[in-house]
C-alpha positions in Angstrom: 121.1 114.4 91.2 123.3 117.5 90.9 122.5 120.8 92.5 121.7 122.2 89.1 119.1 119.4 88.5 117.6 120.0 91.9 117.3 123.7 91.2 115.7 122.8 87.9 113.2 120.5 89.6 112.3 123.3 92.0 111.7 125.5 89.1 109.7 122.8 87.3 107.4 122.4 90.4 106.4 126.1 90.2 106.1 125.9 86.4 103.5 123.2 86.8 101.4 125.5 89.0 99.5 126.8 86.0 97.7 130.1 86.5 99.8 131.3 89.4 102.1 133.5 87.5 105.1 133.5 85.2 108.0 131.3 86.3 111.6 132.1 85.3 114.4 129.6 86.1 118.1 130.4 86.6 118.1 134.0 85.7 120.0 137.2 86.8 118.5 140.4 88.1 120.3 143.7 88.6 121.2 144.8 92.1 119.0 147.8 93.0 122.1 149.7 94.3 125.1 148.5 92.3 123.5 147.4 89.1 125.5 144.2 89.2 123.7 141.0 88.0 122.6 138.7 90.9 121.9 135.0 90.3 118.4 133.9 91.0 117.4 130.2 91.1 113.7 130.7 90.5 111.7 133.9 90.0 107.9 133.8 90.2 106.2 136.9 88.9 102.5 137.5 89.6 100.7 140.3 87.9 97.7 141.7 89.7 95.3 144.5 88.5 97.5 147.2 89.9 101.1 145.9 90.1 103.5 143.0 89.8 104.6 140.9 92.7 108.1 139.3 92.5 108.8 136.2 94.5 112.3 134.9 94.9 112.6 131.2 95.3 116.0 129.8 96.4 116.9 126.1 96.3 119.3 124.6 98.8 120.7 121.3 97.7 122.8 119.9 100.5 122.7 117.2 103.2 123.0 119.7 106.1 119.9 121.6 107.4 119.4 125.2 106.5 120.5 127.5 109.3 120.0 131.2 110.3 122.9 132.3 108.1 121.1 130.9 105.0 117.9 132.7 105.9 119.7 136.0 106.3 121.6 135.5 103.0 118.3 134.9 101.1 116.7 137.9 102.8 119.7 140.0 101.7 119.4 138.8 98.1 115.7 139.4 98.0 116.2 142.9 99.2 118.9 143.6 96.7 116.8 142.6 93.7 113.5 144.1 95.0 111.6 140.9 95.7 108.3 141.3 97.4 108.6 137.9 99.1 111.1 135.0 99.3 110.8 131.2 99.6 113.7 129.0 100.7 113.3 125.4 99.4 115.5 122.9 101.3 116.5 119.3 100.6 117.1 118.3 104.2 115.0 120.7 106.3 116.1 123.4 108.6 117.2 124.1 112.2 114.8 125.5 114.8 116.6 128.9 115.0 116.3 129.2 111.2 112.5 128.4 111.4 112.1 131.1 114.1 114.0 133.7 112.1 112.1 132.8 108.9 108.7 133.2 110.6 109.7 136.5 112.1 110.7 138.0 108.8 108.0 136.4 106.6 110.2 134.0 104.7 108.5 130.7 103.7 110.5 127.5 104.3 109.6 124.5 102.0 110.9 121.0 102.3 111.5 119.4 98.9 113.2 116.0 99.2 115.3 114.2 96.7 112.6 111.7 95.9 110.1 114.5 95.4 112.5 116.3 93.1 113.1 113.2 91.0 109.3 112.7 90.7 108.9 116.3 89.4 111.3 115.8 86.5 109.7 112.5 85.5 107.1 113.3 82.8 103.5 113.0 83.8 104.4 112.1 87.4 103.1 115.4 88.8 99.9 116.9 87.5 98.2 120.1 88.7 94.7 119.0 89.9 92.2 120.2 87.3 89.5 120.1 89.9 90.7 122.3 92.8 93.7 123.8 91.0 95.4 124.4 94.3 97.6 121.3 94.6 99.1 118.5 92.6 97.9 115.0 91.7 101.0 112.9 92.3 100.9 109.8 90.1 102.6 107.7 92.7 100.4 104.6 92.5 101.6 102.4 89.7 101.4 98.7 89.4 99.3 95.7 88.7 95.9 94.7 90.1 94.3 91.3 89.6 90.8 91.6 88.0 88.9 88.4 87.2 92.2 86.4 87.6 94.0 88.6 85.1 96.6 91.3 85.6 95.3 94.8 84.9 98.0 97.6 84.8 97.4 101.1 85.9 98.9 104.4 87.0 97.0 106.5 89.5 97.3 109.4 91.8 95.2 111.4 94.3 95.1 115.2 94.9 96.3 115.9 98.4 93.8 118.8 98.7 90.5 117.7 97.2 91.2 113.9 97.0 90.2 113.7 93.3 91.9 110.7 91.7 93.2 110.4 88.2 94.0 107.0 86.7 95.5 105.7 83.5 94.5 102.3 82.3 97.5 100.8 80.4 95.4 98.3 78.5 93.0 100.7 76.8 94.8 104.0 77.3 91.8 105.6 79.0 92.4 108.5 81.4 89.6 109.3 83.9 89.4 111.9 86.6 87.2 110.7 89.5 85.8 112.8 92.4 85.7 111.2 95.8 83.3 108.2 95.9 82.7 108.6 92.1 83.1 105.8 89.6 83.4 105.5 85.8 83.9 102.8 83.2 87.0 102.7 81.0 87.1 101.2 77.4 88.2 97.9 78.9 84.8 97.6 80.6 86.3 97.8 84.1 84.5 100.1 86.6 87.0 102.3 88.5 86.0 103.9 91.8 87.7 106.5 94.0 87.1 105.4 97.6 87.2 107.4 100.8 89.6 105.0 102.5 93.3 104.7 102.1 92.7 102.4 99.2 92.9 104.8 96.3 91.1 102.9 93.5 88.8 100.0 93.3 88.4 98.1 90.0 85.4 96.0 89.3 85.3 93.0 87.0 82.8 90.2 86.6 83.9 88.5 89.8 83.7 91.6 92.0 85.9 94.4 93.3 89.7 94.5 93.5 91.6 97.3 95.3 94.8 99.1 94.9 96.6 101.6 97.1 99.9 103.5 97.4 101.2 100.5 99.3 100.9 98.2 96.3 104.1 96.6 95.0 105.3 99.0 92.4 106.3 97.7 89.0 109.9 98.5 88.1 110.7 97.2 84.6 114.1 98.8 84.5 115.3 97.2 87.7 113.6 93.9 86.7 115.5 93.9 83.4 118.8 94.4 85.3 118.1 91.4 87.6 117.0 89.3 84.6 120.2 90.0 82.8 122.3 89.3 85.9 120.4 86.0 86.3 121.2 84.9 82.8 124.9 85.7 83.3 125.0 83.6 86.5 123.1 80.8 84.8 125.6 80.8 81.9 128.4 80.5 84.5 126.7 77.7 86.3 126.2 79.7 89.5 122.8 78.2 90.5 121.9 80.0 93.7 122.9 83.4 92.4 120.9 82.9 89.2 117.8 81.9 91.2 118.2 84.9 93.4 118.4 87.3 90.5 115.4 85.8 88.7 113.5 86.0 92.0 114.5 89.7 92.4 113.3 90.3 88.8 109.9 88.8 89.7 109.6 91.0 92.8 110.3 94.1 90.8 107.9 93.0 88.0 105.5 90.3 89.1 104.0 90.1 85.6 107.3 89.3 84.0 106.6 85.8 82.6 110.0 85.4 81.1 111.6 85.7 84.6 109.5 82.8 85.8 110.5 80.9 82.6 114.2 81.3 83.1 114.0 80.5 86.8 112.1 77.3 85.8 114.8 76.3 83.4 117.4 76.9 86.1 115.5 74.7 88.5 115.0 72.1 85.8 118.7 71.9 85.0 119.4 71.2 88.7 116.7 68.4 88.9 114.3 70.5 91.0 111.5 69.4 88.7 108.5 70.3 90.9 109.7 73.9 91.4 110.4 74.0 87.6 106.9 72.9 86.7 105.4 75.5 89.1 107.4 78.3 87.4 106.7 77.0 83.9 103.0 77.1 84.8 103.2 80.6 86.1 105.0 81.8 83.0 102.2 80.2 80.9 99.6 82.0 83.0 101.2 85.3 82.3 101.9 84.6 78.6 99.7 81.8 77.2 101.0 82.3 73.7 104.7 81.6 74.5 105.4 78.2 72.9 108.6 77.5 74.9 106.6 77.5 78.2 104.5 74.5 77.0 107.5 72.7 75.4 109.7 73.0 78.5 106.9 72.1 80.9 106.0 69.1 78.7 109.5 67.8 79.0 109.5 68.4 82.7 106.2 66.6 83.0 107.6 63.7 81.1 110.7 63.5 83.3 108.5 63.5 86.4 106.2 60.7 85.1 103.2 62.9 84.4 102.7 61.4 81.0 99.2 62.7 80.1 100.2 66.3 81.0 103.4 65.9 79.0 101.6 64.8 75.9 99.1 67.6 76.1 101.8 70.3 76.6 104.1 69.0 73.8 101.3 68.7 71.3 100.2 72.2 72.2 103.8 73.4 71.7 103.9 72.0 68.2 100.6 73.7 67.4 102.0 77.0 68.5 105.4 76.4 66.9 104.8 74.2 63.8 108.2 75.1 62.3 110.1 74.4 65.4 113.7 73.2 64.7 113.3 70.5 67.4 110.0 69.3 66.0 111.4 65.8 65.2 112.7 65.4 68.8 109.4 66.6 70.3 107.4 64.2 68.0 109.6 61.3 69.1 109.1 62.3 72.7 105.3 62.3 72.2 105.4 58.9 70.6 107.5 57.5 73.5 105.1 59.2 76.0 102.0 57.6 74.4 103.8 54.2 74.3 104.5 54.5 78.1 100.9 55.6 78.7 99.6 52.5 76.9 101.8 50.3 79.0 100.4 51.6 82.2 
């Protein structure tokens, strides 16, 4: 992130505070004495019944902590443009003397980390709480939760002030705002509840409640895709251990990515680790039961391991899903051989 992007994120944070006032980003205001233009990072203008209040907001994007000199410079700028108040937003915090000076002169210090800045410029990640309107709902809880044995995907966040929670169900697209200890049903039929504990959301299915919190493993499809591509490259080069590691990393980033299990299974299969291959083929099928290759590959693995009945079942199911398969003749011959072996047992 550049300092310009950080400055923009600070401005965006105040823009999202609807109803507070008019926010202007990266503007110039005339010096009261010289008339020369002075650069302002963010200017917040609040209009009351009798007059306007101008608040100067300055963003400091640097690794070092803000010191007394910085506080004095902002105070000087605020005085030069006639600001009624000033706020210094810092990436890395401030020194103790700077805090003492700021408190003495009425300057507000605000910590705004890089992670927070990135979150602000991600659409729909920060939402002004429509309930209390005094703080943000940060949509920082995103991932998968198992309901009735199936993955249900969601994005959720809780207001730090009033603890209202908003969630978005990926399956049905429903958005629901829940007060503390309240519950509601989405179009999927799941019941969502905002609990008083650290667990943010409970989802109820036919088999009971499942829970999700900010500590849930976050889904990261972009990172998962990178690991998946790396794994395929290592697999093509015959670098077995590196390929397995990359497919495993893809799964960690996106536990519902069935194709990562499938390619890890193939890699195990090619190196005669049949049991591990069968386990991964099975997991890929659980995540995507309509993917023909999962059944076809697991059927061949079953056949190689001597599990003949399972092999026949998978291979026949594969042909039902993929009737025009280019390897249909090979699969049919394998089924015939499997049935012959089964009759000899």
